[in-house]
N, C-alpha and C positions, 0 to 999 in steps of 0.2 A: 467744416469741410474734411479738414485732415482726419477727425474723429470717426465720421461718418464712413469716409473711404476703409478706415481701417476695420471698423464693423462688418462692413460689406465682405471686405478681403477674408475675414475670420469666419463669416458666416457661410462663404462659399467654400471655403477649405473644410469646413464641417461637414458640407454636404459630399464633396469628394471623398474625403477620409472614411466616410460612413460606409463606403462600399468597398475600397481598397487601402485601408489606413497604412500609413506609413510606407507602403510598398510600391518601388519604382516600376514593377512590371517586368523588370529584366533580371538577369543573374549578373549582370556586370557592375552594379553601384556598389562601391564599397560603404560597409558601415562606418559611419563616423566613432571614433574613439571615445569610450565610455570615460566620462569625467564629471566633476561636480561643477554645478552652473556658478559662473562667476560674472557680475554684471560689468558691462563695457563702460567706459568714461560717459559715452553719450547718455547711456541710462542713467548713470548717477546724476548727469545733469538734468535729465527729465524728471528722476526723484524730486530734486531739489524744488523745481518748478510745478510739477504735476503732484508729487508726493502720494501717487497712486499706486498702491500694491498690486492691485489686480491689473492694472495696465501692465506693470513690468512681468507678471507672471505670464499675462498672455502673450507677450513678446517672447519670451524665455521659451514657451510652450510651442509658439509658431516656429521658432529657429529649430526646435529639436524635430518638428514634423518636418520642415524642409530639407533637414540634414538626414531623415531617415533614422533617427537616433533614438531608439525605444529607452534606452539607459537614461540618456538626458531627459526625455520626458516623464519619465518616471521620477528622475530627481526633483523635477517641478513639481509633481504631484505630492510629493514628499513633503517638500517645502511647504506648497498650500495647505496640506494638511495638518502640518505642524502650527503653522500660523493661525490657523482657526480655532486650536485649542487653546492658544492664549487670550487672556482677557483684555479687554478695552481695545481691540484691534479693529481696523477698518473691515467691514462687512465684504468678503469676497465669495460669498457662497454661491453666486452665479457663475463665477470664473471658475471656482472649484468643481462645480458640477458639470460644467462644460469640459474641462480637463478630464475628469473622471469618465464621464460619458465617451470622450473620444477614444479614451484607452480601452475602454469596455468593449467599445464596438471593433477594434483591431483584435482583442483576444477572442471575439466572437466570431472573426473571419479566418482564424488560422486554427489547426488543430494536428496533434501528433497522427502519424500513421506507422502502423507496424509493418516492417520489413520481414523481419523474420525473428524468431525465438526458437533457443535450442530445447530439444527433448529432455525430460529429467534426466540427471546423472547419478552417480552413486557417491556416496561419502568417500573422500580421499581421491577421486578422480575429476578430472576438467570435463567441463560441457564439451560436447563434440561438435558445436557451432558457436558463433557468437549472437547475441541480442544486436538488433539493427533497426532503426526508427528515423523518421524525418519529420520535418514542419511542412504542411502544405497549408496552402491558402484555399477559399472556395473556388477561386479561380485557377487552381490546380498551379500555382507559382511555389516553387520550393524554397523555404526560409527566405522569403523576401528581404529580410532586414539582416542577412547575414550574421545571424546570433549563435552563441554557443549553447551548448545543451549540458545539464549535469544528467548524473545517475545516481540513484541512491540504492544499496544492495547488501545483504547479508554479510558480515566479514567477522574477523577475529582482531583484538588489539594484540600488542606486544606480549601480554601475560596470558594470551589465550581465552580471554573473556568473550563472549558473543557480542558483537556490536553491529550497528549498520555504519557503512561508510558512502562518503559522497565523492564524486569524480567528476571534473569538468572535461567535456568532449568537444573537440574541435571538428566540427561537420566537414564532410569532403564537399568538392566542386557541385557535385549533385544534391548538396544539403542532407546527406545520410551521415550517421554515425555508427559504428560498430564498436559494441563492447563485449570484451572476453571476461569473464569473471576469473579470479584466482580461485585456486582449488580450495574448497571447504573440508576440514576433517570432522564436521558434525552435520546430521540430517537435518532438512529445514523444508518447511512450505511456506514461501514467503512471495515477494515479487522485486523484481528489478523496476525502478520508478524512474522514468525520465522527465524531466521538466526542462523549462527555460533557464539559463544560467542568469537570473536576475535575483533582486534582493527577496530572501525569504516571505518578508512581511508582505510583499506584493501579493501571494499565493494565499495570505491570510484575509486580505480586503477584496480581491477579485476573484470571485468563484469560477468564473470562466476562462481562469489564465489555464494555458492548455498543460495537461500531463496524460502519461500514460502508464499502466502497470503492465508488464509481462511478467507471467509465471516463472519463479525461480524455485525450483524444485529439485533437492537433494535427498535421495532415499538412502534408506539404511544398508550398509554392507553386511547385514547379520540375517539375512533371508535364509541362508542355509547354516547357520550355525547352530541350529536345535533349541528348542524351545517349548515351554507349555503355558497353559492358561487356566487359572481359577478365577474364575468371576462368579460371585454370590448373588443370585437372585434374590431379593425380598418379596414377599406376598403383599397384596392389598392392605391387609391387617398390620405389615409392618413386622412381619417374621421373618428370619432368614430361611431359605429352601436349601436343605441339606445336600442335594445331589441332582444330578442331571439338569446342570444350569443350562436354561435354553440361550441365554445371552453368550456363554462361553462358545456353545457350539455354532451360533451364528457369527460370531467374531471369527473363530476357526476358518468357517467356510470361506469368509470374505480375504484373510491373508492366504490362504490357500491358492484363491484366484488371482492372488496379487503376486505370487510365485514364492511363498514360503515355504519350507520344506523341514522335514525332521520336527515337526510341530504337532501336539497333541493336547488334549483336557487332563486336569487332575484335580483334587478336592482338598484345600486347606480351608475348611470352613471356618472352625474356631479362631484359626490365626488371623483370617482376613477380616472377619467380622469383627475382631475386636481391633483393629488397625494396629497390630504389632508387628511393625515391620521385621525386627531382631527375631521374632518369633517364625514369620515366614521364611526368613533367610535360614534358620536352622532346620526348619522343616523340610524345605525343597535340599538342603545340602544332604539331609540324612536319606531321602527317597530318592534322588537322582545321582549324588555323588557327581562325577566331572562331565555325565554323558548329557546335561542339559546346561544351556550358556544362561538362558535368560527365562524369567518368569513374568507371565502378565497377568496381574490379579486386581481385584478392587470389588466395590458392590454395585448392584443396581437398584433403586427404589423409585416406587411411584411419587411423582410431585403432584400429579393430578387425574384424575378419573372423574369427569363430569358430563352430564348430560346438556347437548347444547341443541340449539334449533337445527344445526346441520347434522347431527348425529352425536356420538360418543367421542369426547375429545380425550386424549391420554398423553401425559408429558412424563417421560423416563428420564432420570438423572443417573449418571455413571461417574463414580470417583476411582480413578484409576491409576495404578503404577506400572512401571516396567522395571524389572531390577535384573542386573548381571549378578547371576548367583556366583559364578566363578571368581569375580573380584569384589562380590560384597558390596555393588554400587547401584545406587538408583540412576535410571538412565532417562526414565520419563516421569513425570506426575501431571495428570491432567482432569477436567472435569468436561464430559460431554452431555449435551441435552439434546433430546430428540422427543418430537411429537406429531401426532397424527389424529384424524378425524375421520371415523367410518361408521357405517350403520349400525355395527354391533359392537361390543366392548371386545370380543375376541379379536375381530377384525382390525379395530384400533391399535390395542396392545400388540400383535403381529407386526402391523405397519410401523408402529415407533420403535419396535426392537429390531427390526431390519435396517431401519435407517440407522438406529445407534450403532449396530454393528458395521455398517458402512463407514459411518463417520471415524468410529474408533479405528478402523483398520488405516485409514489415511493417516490418523495421528501416530499410530505406530510406525507406518511405513515411512513417514517423513518426519519422525521425532525421536527414533530410537537410535 
């Protein structure tokens, strides 16, 4: 009879949880402190008499749900997961499935909501506003379990190496967090990724564990420094075209649209084709002296030109670098792929080149 009552209570609890799991429905409930699960003396007695791992796990999980403690519930899930990996143990697959499904249902009920995200900034300057998010349930309950959040963002270490840093954030009473990134001294196109402050392996095992990526954009501060472009286009036969690079002109157009000034095209065909950076540096210094700060150079070749049922399919591949001529220093090295399918070969090539120019200009803006 006791077992039957427990089974009914657990089944009833699962039905309730599937719609609003772990949540109390108010913002007044305090979250139980995160802690490792330890069995009570009563549970130890029951273990000696019942010796049922499944029953103990159900009781621990039931307590976690009643206390609205997701951290403790995840501890029980991990204990059950580890136990199942050991050989010659009791079969707890039914209990494990119940625990995992219940947690899955809770994660399906909540999601991150963007409150605000700052506009792109410039290398060496702070964002003008903060990143802000909150957790909301399907019933519009804000952060029902009073959980902390984490944010991972681009940063630098003590030696100046580019890294990502994770910071734990304490939500305000309304469930929102605001994050102001430290000033970066390099350009980057990345994300500020917000997650729940729970063990990382949970995100590896639960695909619906909530997270949100907000654009983290830091543009170069060299828009007006003065530069030149020397991109060598190759023919379909694989031969370099020695003048009037269409890709150089297309990239130049896109960069000007993005606010670059004092920039134009030049030709260093032999040096670029040979992939001789030292020769490129020497020729640039001889031609420009100190009037140009940086040089964008590289090659564009055909990866594919084929006829398909939808038309002509073209893939272009660019291998590009940006070099600070005054400092004799490489600023960026990147590969860009672009493809397009159109009714004619000319239209497909033209569309692919336009996409390539747009992608390349973004790489330069947020990478130089």
